[in-house]
C-alpha positions in Angstrom: 26.9 17.1 18.2 25.2 14.5 20.3 26.3 15.8 23.6 23.2 17.8 24.5 23.2 21.0 26.4 25.8 22.1 29.0 25.6 25.1 31.3 28.3 27.2 32.8 28.2 27.7 36.6 30.1 30.9 37.5 30.2 29.9 41.2 32.1 26.7 40.6 33.8 27.6 37.3 32.6 24.3 35.8 30.4 23.2 32.9 27.5 20.8 33.8 25.1 18.8 31.7 21.5 19.9 31.6 19.9 17.1 29.7 17.0 15.7 31.7 14.1 15.1 29.3 16.2 16.0 26.3 15.9 12.6 24.6 17.6 13.9 21.4 20.9 15.4 22.3 21.9 16.4 18.8 21.4 20.1 19.4 21.9 22.4 16.3 20.6 25.7 17.6 19.9 27.5 20.9 17.5 30.3 21.8 15.5 31.9 24.6 11.9 32.7 25.2 11.3 34.8 28.4 13.0 32.8 31.1 13.2 29.5 29.2 16.0 28.2 27.1 15.1 26.6 23.8 17.1 23.9 22.0 16.6 23.1 18.3 17.5 19.5 17.6 18.3 17.5 14.4 15.2 15.7 13.5 13.2 16.0 16.7 12.0 19.6 16.8 12.3 22.2 19.5 12.7 21.5 23.3 12.0 24.0 26.1 13.8 24.1 29.4 11.6 24.7 32.5 13.7 27.0 34.8 11.8 25.7 37.8 12.6 22.0 37.3 15.6 22.1 35.0 13.8 19.6 32.8 13.3 19.7 29.0 10.0 19.1 27.2 9.4 18.8 23.5 7.6 21.6 21.7 6.5 20.2 18.4 2.8 21.0 18.2 2.0 21.8 14.5 5.4 20.8 13.3 5.8 18.3 10.5 9.5 18.0 10.2 10.9 14.8 11.6 13.5 13.1 9.4 11.4 10.1 8.4 13.6 7.1 7.4 11.3 4.1 7.4 7.6 3.3 7.1 5.4 0.3 7.6 1.7 -0.2 7.5 -0.8 -2.7 9.0 -4.3 -1.9 7.8 -5.2 1.5 9.1 -2.1 1.5 11.4 1.0 3.4 10.1 4.4 3.4 11.8 7.0 6.0 10.8 10.6 5.6 12.0 12.8 8.7 12.2 16.4 9.7 12.6 16.8 10.7 16.2 13.1 10.9 17.0 12.2 7.3 17.4 8.9 6.0 16.0 5.6 7.7 15.4 2.3 5.8 15.3 -1.0 6.5 13.6 -4.1 4.4 14.0 -6.2 6.4 11.5 -4.4 6.3 8.2 -2.1 9.3 9.2 -4.8 11.8 10.4 -3.2 11.9 13.8 0.2 10.7 15.2 1.6 9.9 18.6 5.2 9.2 19.6 5.8 5.5 20.2 9.0 5.0 22.2 8.2 3.0 25.3 10.9 0.4 25.6 12.7 1.7 22.5 16.3 2.0 23.6 17.6 3.8 20.5 15.8 6.6 18.6 17.7 6.3 15.3 15.5 4.1 13.2 16.8 3.0 9.8 14.4 0.2 8.7 10.9 -1.3 9.6 8.9 -4.3 8.5 6.1 -6.5 9.9 4.8 -10.0 10.0 1.9 -11.8 11.6 3.4 -11.5 15.0 4.2 -7.8 15.1 6.1 -4.8 13.8 9.9 -4.6 13.8 12.2 -1.6 13.8 15.9 -1.7 12.9 17.9 0.8 14.9 21.5 1.8 15.6 21.3 -0.7 18.5 19.6 -3.8 17.1 16.0 -4.8 16.3 13.0 -3.9 18.4 9.5 -5.5 18.2 6.0 -4.3 19.1 3.1 -6.6 19.4 0.6 -4.1 20.8 0.2 -1.5 18.1 3.2 0.6 19.2 2.2 0.8 22.9 5.6 -0.7 23.8 8.7 -2.1 22.2 11.1 -4.8 23.3 14.6 -5.7 22.2 14.5 -8.5 19.6 18.1 -9.4 19.0 21.2 -8.0 17.2 21.7 -5.4 20.0 25.0 -3.6 19.4 24.5 -3.7 15.6 23.2 -0.9 13.3 20.3 -2.5 11.4 19.9 -0.8 8.0 17.6 -3.3 6.3 14.7 -5.5 7.5 12.5 -7.6 5.3 10.2 -10.6 5.7 10.0 -13.5 3.2 7.6 -16.2 4.1 8.2 -17.1 7.7 11.8 -15.7 7.7 12.8 -12.3 9.0 16.0 -11.0 7.5 18.2 -8.2 8.7 21.1 -6.4 7.1 23.6 -4.7 9.5 26.7 -2.6 9.8 29.9 -4.4 8.9 28.6 -6.5 6.0 26.3 -9.1 7.7 23.0 -10.6 6.8 21.0 -12.4 9.6 17.9 -14.5 9.5 15.4 -15.4 12.2 12.6 -18.0 12.1 11.3 -17.0 15.5 10.3 -13.4 15.1 13.6 -12.2 16.3 13.9 -14.6 19.2 17.2 -15.9 17.8 19.3 -15.0 14.8 21.7 -16.9 12.5 24.2 -15.3 10.1 23.4 -16.0 6.5 26.5 -16.8 4.3 30.0 -15.3 4.4 32.1 -13.1 2.2 30.3 -9.8 2.2 32.6 -6.7 2.4 32.7 -4.8 5.6 30.1 -2.1 4.9 26.5 -1.3 5.6 24.0 -3.7 4.1 21.3 -1.4 2.8 18.8 -3.9 1.5 18.0 -7.6 1.6 15.6 -9.3 -0.9 14.7 -12.8 -1.8 13.8 -13.4 -5.4 12.9 -17.0 -6.3 15.3 -19.2 -4.3 18.2 -16.8 -4.2 18.9 -14.1 -1.6 20.4 -10.7 -2.6 22.2 -8.1 -0.5 22.8 -4.4 -1.4 26.1 -3.3 0.2 27.0 0.4 0.4 29.9 1.2 -1.9 30.2 -2.4 -3.0 27.0 -3.0 -5.1 25.0 -6.2 -5.0 25.8 -9.7 -3.8 23.9 -12.9 -4.5 23.6 -16.0 -2.4 22.0 -18.9 -4.4 20.0 -21.5 -2.6 22.3 -24.1 -1.1 25.4 -21.8 -1.3 27.3 -20.4 1.7 29.4 -17.7 0.1 28.1 -14.4 -1.3 29.1 -13.6 -4.8 29.4 -10.1 -6.4 27.0 -9.4 -9.3 27.8 -5.9 -10.5 28.2 -6.4 -14.3 26.4 -3.5 -16.0 26.1 -1.5 -12.8 27.8 1.9 -13.3 27.7 2.9 -9.6 28.2 0.8 -6.5 26.6 3.3 -4.1 23.3 1.5 -3.5 20.5 3.3 -1.7 17.5 1.0 -2.1 16.4 -2.4 -3.4 13.1 -4.1 -4.1 11.6 -7.2 -5.7 8.7 -6.5 -8.1 6.9 -9.0 -10.4 9.7 -11.5 -9.7 12.4 -9.0 -10.8 15.1 -7.4 -8.6 15.3 -3.6 -8.9 18.0 -1.3 -7.5 18.1 2.4 -6.6 21.5 4.1 -6.8 23.0 7.2 -5.3 23.2 9.2 -8.6 22.5 6.9 -11.6 18.8 6.1 -11.1 17.1 2.7 -11.3 18.5 -0.6 -12.6 17.0 -4.1 -12.9 18.7 -7.4 -12.8 18.5 -9.6 -15.9 18.9 -13.1 -14.6 19.4 -14.6 -18.0 22.4 -12.5 -19.0 23.5 -11.9 -15.4 23.8 -8.1 -16.0 22.1 -5.0 -14.7 20.1 -2.9 -17.2 19.2 0.7 -16.8 15.4 0.9 -16.6 14.2 4.3 -15.3 15.0 7.9 -14.6 18.7 8.4 -14.7 21.3 10.7 -13.1 19.4 11.1 -9.9 19.3 9.5 -6.4 16.7 6.8 -5.9 16.5 6.6 -2.1 13.4 4.4 -1.9 11.8 1.6 -3.9 8.6 -0.1 -3.1 6.4 -2.7 -4.9 2.7 -1.7 -4.3 0.1 -3.7 -6.1 0.7 -3.6 -9.8 3.3 -0.8 -9.7 6.9 -0.2 -8.6 7.3 3.2 -7.0 10.6 5.1 -6.7 11.3 8.1 -4.5 13.7 10.8 -5.3 14.1 14.6 -4.5 10.6 16.0 -4.6 9.4 13.3 -7.0 7.6 10.0 -6.9 8.1 7.9 -10.0 5.8 4.9 -10.9 6.1 2.1 -13.5 3.4 -0.5 -14.2 5.4 -2.4 -16.9 8.5 -3.4 -14.9 10.5 -0.3 -15.8 9.9 0.1 -19.5 7.9 3.3 -19.0 7.7 5.6 -15.9 5.3 8.3 -14.9 6.4 11.3 -12.9 3.7 11.3 -10.2 5.0 14.7 -9.0 3.0 14.8 -5.8 3.8 18.5 -5.0 6.3 17.6 -2.3 8.7 20.4 -3.2 12.2 19.8 -4.6 13.8 20.2 -1.1 12.1 17.0 0.2 13.7 13.7 -0.3 11.4 10.7 -0.4 13.2 8.3 2.0 10.5 5.7 2.5 7.3 4.4 0.9 4.4 2.2 2.1 0.8 1.5 1.2 -2.0 1.3 3.7 -5.5 0.1 3.3 -6.6 3.4 1.6 -3.6 5.6 1.2 0.0 5.7 -0.1 2.5 7.1 2.4 5.8 8.7 1.7 8.4 9.4 4.4 10.2 12.7 3.8 13.6 13.8 4.8 12.7 16.8 7.0 9.1 16.9 6.0 7.3 14.2 8.1 4.9 11.9 6.3 3.0 12.8 3.0 -0.2 11.0 2.2 -2.3 10.6 -0.9 -5.2 8.4 -2.0 -4.0 5.0 -3.1 -3.9 5.3 -6.8 -2.3 2.1 -8.0 -3.5 -1.2 -9.5 -4.1 -3.6 -6.7 -6.3 -6.6 -5.6 -7.3 -7.5 -2.1 -5.0 -9.9 -0.2 -6.5 -13.3 0.4 -8.8 -13.3 -2.6 -9.2 -16.4 -4.7 -7.1 -17.1 -7.8 -10.2 -16.6 -10.0 -11.1 -13.2 -8.6 -7.4 -12.0 -8.6 -7.3 -12.3 -12.4 -10.9 -11.1 -13.0 -9.8 -7.6 -14.0 -6.6 -6.3 -15.4 -4.4 -3.4 -16.6 -6.4 -0.2 -16.3 -4.8 2.3 -18.7 -5.5 5.9 -19.6 -4.3 7.2 -23.0 -3.2 9.9 -23.7 -2.1 10.9 -20.2 -2.0 13.9 -19.7 -4.9 14.8 -22.0 -6.8 17.9 -23.0 -9.9 17.1 -25.1 -10.5 13.5 -24.0 -9.0 10.2 -22.9 -9.4 6.5 -23.7 -9.6 4.1 -20.7 -8.7 0.6 -21.5 -9.0 -2.5 -19.3 -9.7 -6.3 -19.6 -12.1 -8.6 -17.8 -11.4 -12.3 -17.5 -15.0 -13.0 -16.7 -18.4 -11.2 -17.4 -18.8 -8.8 -14.4 -20.9 -5.9 -13.3 -18.6 -2.9 -13.4 -18.5 0.7 -12.2 -16.0 2.9 -14.0 -15.9 6.5 -12.7 -13.8 9.6 -12.3 -12.9 11.0 -8.8 -11.2 14.1 -7.5 -8.3 13.5 -5.0 -10.6 14.5 -2.2 -12.8 11.4 -3.1 -15.7 13.3 -4.7 -17.2 11.5 -7.7 -16.9 13.7 -10.8 -18.4 11.5 -13.6 -19.5 8.0 -14.4 -17.9 6.5 -17.5 -19.5 3.1 -17.6 -21.8 0.8 -15.6 -23.7 -2.4 -15.8 -22.5 -5.9 -16.8 -19.8 -6.2 -19.3 -18.6 -9.4 -21.1 -15.2 -10.9 -20.7 -12.4 -9.5 -22.9 -10.8 -6.2 -23.6 -12.8 -3.0 -23.2 -12.1 0.7 -24.1 -14.2 3.5 -22.8 -13.7 7.3 -23.1 -14.0 10.4 -20.9 -14.5 13.7 -22.6 -13.3 15.7 -19.5 -16.8 16.7 -18.5 -18.5 16.3 -15.1 -21.8 14.5 -14.5 -23.5 17.8 -15.0 -22.0 18.4 -18.4 -19.5 21.1 -17.4 -15.9 21.1 -18.3 -13.9 19.6 -15.4 -11.2 21.9 -14.0 -7.6 21.2 -15.0 -5.7 19.0 -12.5 -5.2 15.5 -11.3 -8.1 12.9 -11.2 -8.4 9.2 -10.4 -10.0 6.8 -12.8 -11.5 3.9 -10.7 -12.8 0.6 -12.0 -14.8 -1.6 -9.6 -15.7 -5.1 -10.8 -16.3 -8.4 -9.0 -15.6 -6.8 -5.6 -12.1 -5.7 -6.7 -10.8 -2.2 -7.6 -8.2 -0.8 -10.0 -7.3 2.9 -9.8 -5.0 5.0 -11.9 -4.1 8.6 -12.1 -5.1 10.9 -15.0 -4.0 14.5 -15.6 -6.5 16.8 -17.3 -4.9 19.8 -19.0 -8.1 21.4 -20.2 
């Protein structure tokens, strides 16, 4: 695997490479259509050989099967890194995609992040940066290293690499310095800063901590039943960990131990803090918690059990999930959130939208809290965005509120069974949560 296509020349009795245009040489199947050879690749679709020019061209129209490994968003722009296919870019919230590989020297993308200066991709051959919305990419350090983790904290870009190294850059990848010593020689799968401490998830070795001012990483694996770490995220000031087969754990800084806090006995390949919720991706399932892991909701987005949620990211309107072999899945953003850059007063003006019971049959109670008197609009929407019913409107006083929805549309008919979104708009901010109507 990885050698591309070779052709036997009966005249010379030699095998020769036929790989012009075949940018993914991991060929898993061969076929023929009329006079053209076809090559099925791992993660990059089907290529066709033009017998007139001996050049390959990709044939992926209508295919949605790249092995997506990383996602990052910037407003309406979405970037999807894949295994063997490079990077795909969408400027319209995932409606259409183009391949973005100009200047990208390695097409195996393991991690992505962004800051004010651009978007970064961690590949098998270092970090690459784009400052022009994916039009081009340029090498941005650590070439020769496999970069499995990228994250931004403040003005610092962190990278976790093959061989047990964590690097930092204060110049957008212009120069890099190694952070600490003492990590085992294995892939660094995640890097997170929580408070003043830095944490590294190391494959087959668990988690290591580097307190502020220290130079040697220290193992912190008490209470962790498995050292095969797949994902790591900081949410609400707490460090969360996704494992290979034991589910989700969170770090208790007071007792210096890991506590089980989510679905167990399953792989958690992706963790992402989005607004007021922590999301966890597994086989065909997207889990969500709004109370730092005490309770979880099976979002069950209809992905199919054969798809693994490898990456998660939130755009301006949608939530995106990168699927192993299934491309990118998109759904309306249905999580508690406030707009970035808002004032401290408006950030706390509305809180904690809850639906109980959920799922429900005959009716549901919707609870929320306002910190200030505000005009509100509380309504029910279908996933398509169509407004189904208005629950409450007008100015409400500060304090807790509880409204109800009887499962009927604005016209008085019983709403069909299925998934709905309860959306509260108040003071220019919006909270949205999912509700399942059983009818």
